[in-house]
N, C-alpha and C positions, 0 to 999 in steps of 0.2 A: 492392523496396518491399514487404517482408513485415511485416504487422501481427500479430506474435506476441502472443497473449493476447486478441485480439478487440477489446478496449475502447480500444486505443491509436490508433484511427483519428481520434478527435476531436482528438488532440494536433497533428496536421499534420506537415509535413516538418521544420521547424526546431526541433522539440521534443526531439530525440534525447537530449542530455545532461540538460537540465532536466526532461524527462519521466521519465527514469530516476531522478534524485534525488528528484523528487516522489513517485514510486511507492514508492521505498525508504523514505522518511520515513513515508509512509502505512502501509506494511506494518509497520514497527517500532512505530508508534503503535497499530495494531490489536493487535499481539502484547502490548504492554504493558497495554493495556486489558483484554485477555482474561485475563492473569495476575492483574491487580488484581481483576477480577470473580470469578475462581476463588478467590482468597484470601478475598474477602468472603463468598462462599457457604460456604466451608469453616470460617469462623470460628464460624458459628451452630451 
């Protein structure tokens, strides 16, 4: 029962697969947002 990352404790036991998918989507979303913001800043 290792909660790697620290913040995964909230997910509980049965969240293995869905938790991974959720965090993966969240990570991709944040990366896309960062790229979009970087492009907006560089446009000016």
